[in-house]
C-alpha positions in Angstrom: 57.9 86.8 30.0 58.5 85.1 33.3 61.8 84.0 32.3 62.7 87.3 30.9 61.7 88.9 34.3 63.8 86.5 36.2 66.7 87.0 34.2 66.4 90.9 34.5 66.1 90.5 38.3 69.2 87.9 38.4 71.2 90.7 36.7 69.7 93.8 38.3 72.5 95.0 40.4 72.0 98.7 40.4 74.5 101.5 39.5 76.7 101.1 42.5 76.8 97.2 42.0 77.4 97.3 38.3 80.6 99.8 39.2 81.9 97.3 41.5 81.5 94.3 39.1 83.5 96.7 36.8 86.0 97.7 39.3 86.5 94.0 40.2 86.8 93.1 36.5 89.6 95.4 36.1 91.5 93.9 39.3 91.1 90.4 37.5 92.3 91.8 34.4 95.5 93.5 35.5 96.4 90.8 38.1 96.4 88.0 35.7 99.2 89.6 34.1 102.1 88.4 35.9 101.0 84.8 34.9 99.9 85.2 31.4 102.5 87.2 30.1 105.1 84.5 31.4 104.1 83.1 27.5 106.4 86.1 26.2 108.3 87.3 29.0 110.6 84.5 29.8 111.4 84.2 26.3 112.4 88.0 25.9 114.2 88.1 29.1 116.1 84.9 28.5 117.1 86.2 25.2 118.3 89.4 26.9 120.0 87.7 30.2 121.3 85.0 27.9 119.7 82.1 29.8 117.5 79.1 29.1 113.8 80.6 29.2 112.7 77.7 31.4 115.2 78.3 34.0 113.3 81.6 34.6 109.7 80.0 35.3 110.7 78.7 38.9 110.9 82.5 40.2 107.1 82.7 39.5 106.8 79.6 41.9 109.0 81.2 44.4 106.5 84.1 44.1 103.7 82.2 44.5 105.0 80.7 47.9 106.0 84.2 49.1 102.4 84.7 48.3 101.3 82.4 50.7 102.8 84.4 53.4 101.6 87.8 52.2 98.1 86.2 51.6 98.1 84.9 55.2 99.0 88.6 56.3 96.4 90.2 54.1 93.7 87.9 55.0 94.6 88.8 58.8 94.1 92.4 57.9 91.2 91.9 55.9 89.4 90.1 58.6 90.0 92.8 61.3 90.0 95.9 58.8 88.2 94.9 55.7 89.6 95.1 51.8 90.0 98.9 51.3 93.1 99.5 52.9 95.0 96.6 52.2 94.1 96.7 48.4 95.3 100.1 48.5 98.5 99.5 49.8 99.1 96.3 47.5 98.2 98.4 44.5 100.7 101.1 45.3 103.2 98.3 45.9 102.5 96.4 42.6 103.1 99.5 40.7 106.4 100.2 42.1 107.3 96.3 41.8 106.4 96.4 37.8 108.6 99.1 37.2 111.4 97.5 39.0 110.6 94.4 36.7 111.0 96.3 33.8 114.6 97.4 35.0 116.1 94.0 35.4 119.5 93.8 34.2 120.4 90.5 35.6 118.9 87.2 36.7 119.0 88.3 40.1 116.8 91.6 39.6 114.5 89.5 37.5 114.1 87.0 40.1 113.6 89.7 42.9 110.9 91.5 40.6 109.0 88.3 39.4 108.9 86.8 43.0 107.6 90.1 44.4 105.1 90.8 41.5 103.8 87.3 41.7 103.4 87.6 45.2 101.5 90.9 45.6 99.4 89.9 42.1 98.2 86.7 43.7 96.9 88.2 46.8 95.0 91.1 44.9 93.6 88.4 42.6 92.8 85.5 45.1 91.9 87.3 48.3 90.9 90.8 47.9 88.5 90.3 44.8 86.9 87.5 46.6 86.2 89.5 49.9 84.7 92.4 47.5 82.5 90.0 45.7 81.4 88.4 49.1 80.7 91.9 50.9 78.6 93.1 48.2 77.0 90.2 46.3 76.2 87.2 48.7 73.0 86.1 47.2 74.0 86.9 43.5 77.5 85.8 44.0 77.7 83.3 41.0 76.1 85.7 38.1 78.0 88.9 39.6 81.3 86.8 39.3 80.4 85.7 36.3 80.7 89.3 34.8 83.6 90.2 36.9 85.9 87.2 35.9 85.6 88.0 32.5 88.7 90.2 33.3 90.7 86.7 33.1 90.1 85.7 29.5 90.2 89.8 28.6 93.8 89.5 30.3 94.8 86.3 28.0 93.4 88.1 24.9 94.9 91.4 25.5 97.7 91.7 27.6 99.9 89.2 26.3 100.0 90.8 22.7 100.5 94.1 24.5 103.4 92.9 26.2 104.6 91.2 22.9 104.6 94.3 20.8 105.7 96.7 23.8 108.8 94.2 24.2 109.8 95.5 20.6 109.8 98.9 21.5 111.9 98.6 24.9 112.0 95.6 27.2 110.7 98.0 30.3 107.6 99.4 28.3 105.0 97.3 29.3 106.1 97.4 32.7 105.7 101.2 33.0 102.6 100.8 31.6 101.3 98.3 34.3 102.8 100.7 37.0 100.5 103.5 35.7 97.7 101.4 35.7 98.2 100.0 39.2 98.5 103.4 40.5 95.3 104.5 39.1 93.4 101.3 40.6 95.0 102.3 44.0 93.7 105.8 43.6 90.1 104.2 42.7 90.3 102.2 45.6 91.3 104.9 48.2 89.0 107.2 46.9 86.0 105.6 45.8 85.6 102.0 47.0 83.3 101.2 49.8 84.0 97.9 51.6 80.3 97.3 52.2 77.1 98.4 49.9 75.7 99.7 53.1 78.7 102.0 53.3 77.8 103.3 49.8 74.0 103.8 50.4 73.5 100.9 48.3 72.2 97.0 49.4 73.7 93.8 49.1 72.6 92.1 45.6 70.7 95.6 45.2 67.7 94.0 47.4 66.4 96.9 49.1 65.7 96.4 52.9 64.3 99.3 55.4 66.8 101.7 56.7 66.7 100.3 60.2 67.4 96.8 59.3 70.4 98.1 57.0 71.8 100.1 59.8 71.5 97.1 62.0 73.2 94.8 59.5 76.1 96.9 58.8 76.9 97.5 63.0 76.4 93.3 63.1 79.4 92.9 60.4 81.7 95.4 61.8 81.4 93.8 65.2 81.1 90.1 64.0 83.8 87.7 65.6 83.6 84.3 63.6 83.5 81.1 65.6 85.5 79.4 62.9 89.1 79.4 64.4 92.1 78.3 62.6 91.9 75.6 64.5 88.3 74.5 63.6 89.2 75.2 59.8 91.7 73.0 60.0 89.9 70.2 61.4 86.8 70.6 59.1 86.8 68.3 56.0 84.9 70.7 53.7 87.7 73.0 54.2 90.4 70.7 53.1 88.0 69.4 50.1 87.4 72.8 48.7 91.4 73.6 49.4 92.4 70.6 47.3 89.6 71.0 44.6 90.7 74.4 43.6 94.4 73.9 44.4 94.6 71.4 41.9 92.2 73.0 39.3 94.5 76.1 39.7 97.7 74.0 38.8 95.9 72.9 36.0 95.3 76.8 34.9 99.1 77.6 35.2 100.3 74.9 33.5 97.9 75.6 30.4 98.1 79.5 30.3 101.5 80.3 31.4 103.4 78.3 28.7 100.7 78.1 25.9 102.5 79.6 23.3 105.6 77.3 23.8 103.3 74.7 23.7 102.0 75.3 20.5 105.6 76.3 19.0 106.7 72.8 20.1 104.1 71.5 17.7 105.0 74.0 14.5 107.9 73.3 12.0 109.1 76.4 13.3 108.4 78.5 16.1 106.5 81.1 15.9 104.9 83.5 18.7 102.1 84.9 16.3 100.6 81.8 15.9 100.3 81.1 19.8 99.3 84.6 20.5 96.7 84.7 17.8 95.1 81.3 19.0 95.2 82.6 22.8 93.6 85.7 21.8 90.9 83.9 19.9 90.3 81.4 22.4 89.9 84.2 25.1 87.6 86.1 23.2 85.4 82.8 23.3 86.1 82.7 26.9 84.7 85.9 27.9 80.8 84.9 27.3 82.1 81.7 28.8 82.8 83.4 32.2 79.2 84.9 32.3 77.8 81.1 31.4 79.4 79.7 34.3 77.8 82.5 36.8 74.8 82.3 35.0 74.7 78.4 35.5 75.8 79.1 39.1 72.8 81.1 40.0 70.5 78.8 37.7 71.4 75.3 39.0 73.2 76.1 42.4 76.9 76.4 43.1 77.6 72.8 44.1 75.9 71.4 41.1 77.7 73.7 38.7 80.9 73.0 40.5 80.6 69.3 39.6 79.9 69.9 36.1 82.8 72.4 35.9 85.3 69.8 37.3 84.0 67.2 34.9 84.5 69.6 32.1 88.2 70.7 33.3 89.4 66.7 33.7 88.3 66.3 30.0 90.1 69.3 29.0 93.3 68.3 30.6 92.8 64.7 29.4 92.5 65.9 26.0 95.4 68.2 26.4 97.8 65.3 27.6 96.6 63.3 24.2 97.0 66.3 22.1 100.3 66.2 22.9 101.1 62.8 23.2 100.1 62.3 19.2 101.6 65.8 18.4 98.2 66.9 16.9 97.8 70.8 16.6 94.2 70.6 15.7 93.4 68.9 18.8 95.9 70.9 20.8 94.0 74.3 19.6 90.5 72.6 20.5 91.6 72.2 24.0 92.9 75.8 24.3 89.4 76.9 23.3 87.9 74.3 25.8 90.1 75.8 28.4 89.4 79.6 27.5 85.5 78.6 28.0 86.4 77.0 31.6 88.9 79.7 32.5 86.7 82.5 33.9 84.6 79.8 35.5 87.4 78.5 37.7 87.8 82.4 39.3 84.1 82.3 39.6 83.2 79.1 41.4 86.2 79.0 43.8 85.1 82.2 45.7 81.4 81.0 45.1 82.0 77.9 46.6 83.5 79.5 49.8 80.7 81.6 50.2 78.2 79.0 49.9 79.9 76.6 52.4 81.0 79.4 54.9 78.3 82.2 54.2 78.6 86.1 53.9 79.7 86.4 57.8 82.4 83.7 57.8 83.5 83.6 54.4 86.5 86.2 55.4 87.8 83.9 58.2 87.8 80.7 55.5 89.3 82.9 52.8 92.3 84.0 54.9 93.4 80.5 55.6 92.3 78.8 52.5 93.3 81.0 49.8 97.1 81.0 50.8 96.8 76.9 50.8 95.4 77.0 47.4 98.2 79.3 46.0 100.7 77.2 47.5 99.5 74.2 45.6 98.8 76.4 42.5 102.6 77.5 42.9 103.6 74.0 42.6 102.9 74.1 39.1 105.7 76.6 38.4 108.1 74.4 40.1 106.8 70.8 38.4 106.3 72.5 34.9 110.2 73.8 34.3 111.7 70.6 35.8 109.5 68.4 33.5 110.0 70.4 30.5 113.5 70.5 30.9 113.8 66.7 31.7 112.3 66.4 28.1 115.2 68.1 26.7 115.0 69.6 22.9 111.5 67.5 22.8 109.3 69.9 24.2 106.3 68.2 22.8 107.0 65.2 24.9 107.7 67.5 28.1 104.4 68.7 27.6 102.5 65.5 27.1 104.1 64.4 30.8 103.0 67.5 32.3 99.4 67.0 31.3 99.4 63.5 32.3 100.2 64.5 35.7 97.7 67.5 35.5 95.0 65.0 34.2 95.4 62.8 37.3 95.1 66.0 39.7 91.9 67.1 37.7 90.4 63.8 38.2 91.1 63.8 41.9 89.5 67.3 42.1 86.4 66.0 40.2 86.0 63.0 42.7 86.1 65.6 45.6 83.5 67.8 44.0 81.0 65.1 44.0 81.9 64.2 47.7 81.6 67.5 49.2 78.3 68.4 50.7 76.4 71.3 49.2 75.3 73.2 52.3 76.1 76.1 54.1 77.8 75.4 57.5 78.7 79.0 58.3 76.5 81.6 59.9 73.8 82.7 57.4 71.9 85.1 59.2 72.2 87.6 62.1 
């Protein structure tokens, strides 16, 4: 009975809190589209433009690097004005860019569209979502993110198949769909979303306080100036440990999900996208409760311990991925795909959770606006490294994927070591 009551309290976010969690889940779902659908979009556009599909992958990397600049700008605006206005503008911009992407008639247009959509999507996915969750769920961040980050595996399960089928209708069809979805999200953000629960007549984590205290807290947050200057952050060892932990983990994410279907195809007698899409969907469906599990574990064991467990599981998955490609084993590769899917949502969960844990609710925005662009930069390196390794292997793509995952395994082990080394304590402002 005691456990049931505790679990009920853990998930008791109130109607407004649950609405924000579902809203954030939608952001995760539709901003993961740009990376996840590279599995099929590069193949279709490669055929349409008559170029090697691998040669189109670096444009996503350039988009990631452009996203560093955009994330810095968005972070600065969010730190001053909060998240509502920049998120609305970014959604409108993303809607226009998706439509432009669908109209690409040459490599130049495809490059411009991919670079810009990637930059805007990553900024929404890694900067805006984290600020939203920090504002609304400073103490229940783990379990709240566990629900919200379900959007990531849902994207892999649903949107890759949607894009594959709509590409057969018309190459612009999936991008028109995404344009409409992003405009709807822009309207929801502008007309409904509130920066703080206090502005919506609710409470952080749905834990009521007296009205006078709530008013003082809101005034404090609006006028708060973080002592964590850029210089101080860049001299802080915890900051760099967090950046490298999650930068290296995100490189593994990109290497896994962006070319999962070509990786499976490299082990089939005859390439067949339907096989890869089927396993991506199955694994992603398994990964939906996996997202909740990592959030639950975060809340149960604490963020630091959960992060260490996660990093060990991630390193094992990447090592097995390298082994699977080295021995050319389709069953082992499928197992690693399922393992990855169970971890996918956890990565999106633990990164903001660790930043909130280390810097607290009030200093999170300052740390996030500098840390996320650097993480994005590291993540983008995967899109530069990956096509070069794959093209160097020539026709033997299985060997190319083996070489790629040997590198990713080494980076994952380094992330694991850093996860055990970082101190699990808050160094930012915890209270007024």
